[in-house]
N, C-alpha and C positions, 0 to 999 in steps of 0.2 A: 791888874798890876802885878809884877812878878814878886814884890816885896809881900804880897798876901799869899802866895802859893803855900800850900800844905801838903807835904808829901804824904801824910797819913789819909788824905782824901783822895789820892790818886786813883783808887779802885771804886769810886762811887758809882760809876757806869755799871761795874760788874755787880756791885751790891744790889743795885735797882733791879737789874735783870734776874738775879737770884730770887729776889722777893716775890717774882710772878712766875717763876718757872718750876714745873712739877716733874717734868720728865726726868727720872733718875740719871740717864746717861748725859742729858744736857747740863744737869746740875753738876755732875761730877767734872765734866769739861771746865765749867766755870769756876769750880773750886781749884782745879789744877792751875788755870789761867791766873787766878787772884793769888795764889800761893807763889806761883812762879815769879810774878813780878815783885811781890814784896821781898822774897829771898834775894832776887836780883838787885833790888834797891839797896838791900841790907849788906850786900857783899857777902852773903852766906851761899856761895856757888856751889860748895861741896854738898850741901843739903838739896840742891836743886837738880844737879846733873847725875842721876841715877836711874836704875831700872823701872822704877815706880813712875817716874815723870817724863823720861826720854825713851826714844827709840835708840837703837845702837849707833846709828849714824845721822844724827840730827843735821839739818842744813839750814843755814841762815842766809836769805836772799835780801841784801841790803841795798836799796836804790834811793840815792839822795844827791841832789845837785849835780845831776848828769853823771855822777860816778857810780859805778856798779861793784859791789863787793859780794862774793859769795864765800862763807866759812863752812867747812863740814867737818864733822866727827866731834866727838865729846871732848877729845884733848884740845882741839883748837878753840873750841867754844870755852872750855875752862880757862885757857890762857888769856883769852879776850876778857873775860870776866875778872879774872885775878888782877890783870893790868888796870882795868877800870876801877876795881875796889881800891887798889893801892894809890890811885891818883885822883880819887873822889869824883870819878866819872860815872858811878852807878846811880847818881841822884838824877831821878826822872820826876817831874810833875805832870799831870794831866787835867785839862779843863774841858768841860762840854763834851765828854766822851758818850758815844753812842754805841753800844755793843749788841751784836747779834750772835746766836748760837745754833748749830745744826748737828747732826749726828756725828760728823767727823772734822768740824772745824769751828773756830770761833773767829769774827771779825770785828773790827772797830774802826771808827773814824774818832780822833781827837786831836785838840790842840796840845801838842807835846813840847815840853821843855826839858833840856838835859845840860847838865854842867860839862863843860869841855875845859880841859886843862891847857894852858898855853904851850906847854912842852909838847903836847901832842899835835897842835897845830904846826909847830916849828920842826917837829921831827921829820927826819928823812926816811924812816923805816916806813914799810908799806902795810904789812900784815894786819889790815883792819883796825888799827890802833885808834883812829879817829872814830868817835861814836857814829854809828849808822854808816861807816864808810865814806863819811864826808870828804870832799875834795880839798886838799890843802891849799892849793891855788886859790880856789874860789871862796874859801873861808878867809884867806889873807885879804881878798880883794873886798869882801864884805865889810871887813874890819877897817881897811884902808879909806873906803868910802865915808865912813864915820869919823876918820880921823884918829883911829884906835890903832896902837901898834900892839902886835901880838907879844907877849912877853912870858916865859916859862914859869915866872913867879906869881902869875895871876890866873884866876878862873874867870871863864866866860859862860854866859847862858844862851843856849841856842834854842830857837823855837820855830815851829812851822806846823801846819796842819799835816797830819799823817793818816794813811789808810793802811791797816794791816790785817792780813790773813794768816792764822796759824792752824795748819791741818793737824789732826791727831789719828792715831791708828785705831784699830778695833778696840784695844784696850785703854783708850784715852790717853796715850803717851804722845808727847810732842813730836811731830814728824819735821816740821819746818816753821821758820819764821819768814814770812814775806812781807817786807817793809817798804812802803811807797809814799814819797812826797809828791802829790799830783802836780803842786805849783811851787817849783824851787824858787822862782823870783820873789815869792812871798816871804821867804825866810828871813829871820832876823837873829843877829847876835849882838850882845852887849857885854861889856866888862863888868863883873861883880865886884861890888864893895866887899873886902875881906869879912865884913861883919855879916854879909849875906850869903857866905859860903856854907853850905852844909857838907860836913864829912860823912864818909861812909859809917864811921863809928857812931856818929850821931844819928844818923838815919837807921841803923840797926837797933839803937836803943828806944827810938821812937816808934819802930814797927814791930818789935818782938812780941808785944801784947796782942798784935792783930794777926799773927802768923799762926794758922792751925794746920795740924797734920791732916792729910787726906784720909777719907774713910777707907775702909777695905773695899777694892773695886768689885769682887766676887759678890760680896754681901750687897753693897750699895746699888750697883748697876744691874747684876744679873739675878740678885735675890737669892743668892746660895747662902746656906748657912754652914758654919763649921761643924764638923763632926764632933761629937762628945770626946772630951779628953784632948782635943787638938787645940 
């Protein structure tokens, strides 16, 4: 039930895998993955989009509800995250997540939930404003079937099964996000009671104690030590 969702528990699948992973490179990717998600949920995108965690030209391939969106470049990713943060659409929850990691990618399956602002659904702008590149027409149709009218003064909760693959470069920096919903017809969207809406500021406060800096890549993954005096 959505009222029992807890944003601080959204990385449990990653935590479980970290508990049994010993390969330093795999652990570093998982730590990057966990930090990325909680920074994103918190609206702290400026701490996320940097040389430590991203390649120069990251690409987001978002495929949902038959609508395809590709966002490329740090500036465009930052614009997307800024918009989501300002409209409380950085709020994600995850249930029953299974995570796997390899030398150059992490993948997962998860029942994902995301808050969607009514203004995004009604907007005529295109640039990937809707979470995951969702189709405005299909979201409106989903609401109409339930007798719900989109309203820019309200927040909604969208949910579906997601499959994701995030490739990383040789220094474990994110290269792409490939997001797929294998069964668009199974998606659901509901109107949230104002009391159940979590703001970006509230999420930041909840997640701040859980967000840890990444270890030094050269030391953690390559086993190199800093020269004396450096």
